[in-house]
DOLO-554654 format. One record per residue (C-alpha): residue in one letter; x, y, z. Coordinates in steps of 0.5 Angstrom, whole numbers, padded with zeros to 4 digits, always signed. Example, Ala and Ser with C-alpha at 12.3 -4.5 7.8 and 13.67 -1.06 7.14 Angstrom:
BEGIN
A+0025-0009+0016;S+0027-0002+0014;
***
This chain:
BEGIN
M+0000+0000+0000;S+0002+0007-0001;E+0004+0012+0004;I-0001+0015+0008;H+0000+0023+0009;V-0003+0026+0015;F-0004+0033+0016;N-0008+0036+0023;H-0011+0043+0024;H-0015+0046+0030;A-0022+0049+0028;M-0029+0049+0031;A-0026+0048+0038;T-0024+0041+0035;H-0019+0037+0032;F-0019+0036+0024;Q-0015+0031+0021;V-0014+0030+0013;R-0011+0023+0011;I-0009+0023+0004;A-0006+0017+0000;D-0003+0015-0007;E-0001+0022-0008;A+0006+0026-0007;K+0007+0029+0000;E+0008+0036-0002;Y+0002+0036-0007;A-0002+0032-0001;G+0000+0038+0004;Q-0002+0043-0001;T-0009+0040-0002;A-0010+0039+0005;Q-0008+0046+0007;A-0014+0048+0002;A-0019+0044+0005;F-0017+0047+0012;A-0017+0054+0009;L-0025+0052+0007;V-0026+0050+0014;D-0024+0056+0017;E-0028+0060+0012;I-0034+0056+0014;E-0033+0057+0022;S-0032+0064+0021;R-0039+0064+0018;L-0043+0059+0023;S-0040+0060+0029;R-0044+0063+0035;F-0038+0066+0038;Q-0036+0071+0033;A-0040+0077+0033;N-0040+0078+0026;S-0042+0071+0023;D-0048+0070+0020;I-0051+0065+0026;S-0050+0071+0030;Q-0053+0076+0026;I-0059+0071+0025;A-0060+0072+0033;Q-0061+0079+0033;L-0067+0079+0028;A-0074+0081+0031;P-0080+0077+0029;G-0081+0079+0022;E-0074+0081+0020;T-0070+0078+0015;V-0062+0077+0014;R-0059+0075+0008;V-0053+0069+0009;S-0048+0067+0005;G-0048+0061+0000;P-0045+0056+0005;V-0049+0058+0011;F-0055+0057+0007;A-0053+0050+0005;C-0052+0048+0012;L-0059+0051+0014;E-0062+0047+0009;L-0059+0041+0011;A-0061+0042+0018;K-0068+0043+0016;K-0068+0037+0012;M-0065+0033+0018;E-0070+0036+0023;R-0076+0034+0018;A-0073+0026+0017;T-0072+0026+0025;R-0079+0028+0027;G-0076+0034+0030;A-0071+0030+0035;F-0065+0034+0031;S-0066+0041+0031;L-0061+0047+0031;T-0066+0051+0036;A-0065+0045+0041;A-0061+0050+0046;A-0066+0056+0045;R-0071+0052+0048;Q-0067+0052+0055;S-0069+0060+0055;Q-0075+0060+0051;S-0082+0057+0053;A-0083+0055+0046;A-0078+0054+0040;P-0077+0060+0035;Q-0080+0059+0028;W-0076+0061+0022;T-0076+0060+0015;L-0071+0060+0009;E-0072+0063+0002;N-0067+0066-0003;F-0061+0066+0001;S-0064+0069+0007;V-0067+0067+0014;R-0073+0071+0017;C-0075+0071+0024;E-0082+0069+0025;S-0083+0068+0032;G-0078+0068+0038;R-0071+0069+0038;V-0067+0065+0033;E-0061+0062+0037;L-0058+0057+0032;D-0053+0052+0035;P-0050+0049+0028;G-0045+0045+0033;A-0049+0038+0031;I-0048+0039+0024;G-0043+0044+0023;K-0037+0039+0023;G-0040+0034+0018;F-0042+0040+0014;A-0035+0042+0014;L-0032+0035+0012;D-0037+0034+0006;R-0034+0041+0003;M-0027+0039+0005;A-0028+0032+0001;E-0030+0037-0005;V-0024+0040-0005;L-0020+0034-0004;R-0024+0031-0010;E-0023+0038-0014;W-0015+0037-0013;S-0016+0030-0016;C-0014+0027-0009;P-0020+0022-0008;V-0016+0017-0003;F-0017+0020+0003;L-0020+0020+0010;L-0023+0026+0014;V-0024+0026+0021;A-0027+0032+0026;G-0026+0031+0033;G-0025+0023+0033;S-0033+0023+0033;S-0034+0025+0025;I-0031+0021+0020;L-0032+0022+0012;A-0028+0016+0008;G-0026+0017+0001;D-0024+0012-0004;A-0020+0006-0001;P-0013+0006+0000;G-0008+0002-0005;R-0011-0005-0005;L-0015-0005+0001;P-0023-0006+0002;G-0023+0001+0005;W-0021+0005+0011;S-0021+0001+0018;C-0025+0006+0022;G-0028+0004+0029;L-0034+0005+0033;G-0030+0010+0038;D-0023+0012+0038;D-0017+0009+0034;N-0016+0003+0039;A-0024+0001+0038;Q-0025-0006+0038;R-0031-0006+0033;R-0028-0004+0026;Y-0031-0003+0019;W-0028-0002+0013;L-0031+0005+0010;S-0030+0008+0003;N-0035+0013+0001;V-0039+0014+0007;S-0039+0017+0013;L-0039+0015+0021;S-0041+0020+0026;G-0042+0018+0034;S-0046+0022+0039;G-0045+0020+0047;L-0045+0022+0054;A-0038+0020+0056;V-0035+0026+0055;K-0040+0032+0056;G-0045+0028+0060;A-0052+0030+0059;H-0051+0035+0055;I-0056+0033+0049;L-0063+0036+0049;D-0069+0034+0046;P-0071+0040+0042;R-0078+0038+0043;T-0078+0039+0050;G-0072+0043+0052;Q-0070+0038+0057;A-0064+0033+0057;A-0065+0027+0054;P-0060+0021+0056;R-0063+0015+0053;R-0057+0011+0052;E-0050+0011+0052;R-0048+0013+0045;A-0051+0013+0038;W-0047+0012+0031;A-0050+0013+0025;L-0047+0011+0018;C-0050+0015+0012;D-0047+0018+0005;T-0046+0025+0008;A-0042+0027+0014;A-0048+0032+0015;E-0053+0027+0015;S-0049+0022+0020;D-0047+0028+0025;A-0055+0030+0025;L-0057+0023+0026;S-0053+0021+0031;T-0055+0027+0035;A-0062+0025+0034;C-0062+0018+0036;M-0059+0020+0043;V-0066+0023+0044;L-0071+0018+0040;P-0074+0011+0043;E-0071+0005+0039;A-0078+0004+0036;E-0078+0011+0033;I-0071+0010+0030;R-0073+0004+0027;E-0079+0007+0023;I-0075+0013+0021;L-0070+0008+0018;A-0075+0004+0015;A-0076+0011+0011;E-0069+0012+0010;K-0066+0006+0007;S-0059+0009+0006;W-0058+0010+0014;L-0055+0005+0019;V-0055+0006+0026;F-0051+0003+0032;L-0054+0004+0039;E-0049+0003+0044;E-0051+0000+0051;N-0047-0004+0056;G-0041-0004+0051;D-0045-0007+0046;A-0047-0003+0039;R-0053-0006+0036;P-0054-0004+0029;L-0061-0002+0026;G-0063-0001+0019;N-0064-0004+0012;R-0057-0001+0010;A-0052-0007+0009;L-0047-0007+0014;P-0040-0005+0012;R-0034-0011+0012;K-0031-0012+0019;A-0024-0010+0019;P-0019-0013+0024;
***
């Protein structure tokens, strides 16, 4: 197998890593830097903690007011709305806002603009932003003709490109690099959400209350934005409802972890196990 070049970057309050194979190291490094530059740009638009970001401007809207947002932010918010519908509201960018408001704020998207319908639209892209960034990074790598890659954000979000060398994929675990349950992944994303690191920090957007239903949930989807949002929603949803959602979305696969055992749910075929 050819050498794998590894590059690291800090953004979005976490650690991003790019692994590129089948390329010269210098060219791989230039490609990775272009991808990291895009992540920094996305963070400047999506961050809740930067006063001039699109998300901060949305939070200043009064009911009836509208603000125009950048193309990447509009695309991310469209994906978030799609995932909110698909998960029956168990994933929502307004989950944190329910702690300070009696009802969820209402907002609409149209023509690259966000309109506040009611409440204060405090959006938290944290549960989809990293995945959205990974998807955009993958676009950069493919534009640079580097399709053999593995992208990692914070250890909990993974996006695999083409398989390196003659391997069936990239060996990825449900957990850290030393996880015992591992699969060969190619052209797919795996993301996880859990209670181990931050405790009961995942809120049910429908109630505004913490919802520690299970230890951890993993989602396997075609895109990292989908897998990020879905794994978060599965921390809130009861298993019966997860099964109903997966019956409608046959390209999604979920692993629910309890007592150290991760059970797969869904109609998508399991990827091959890796050593």
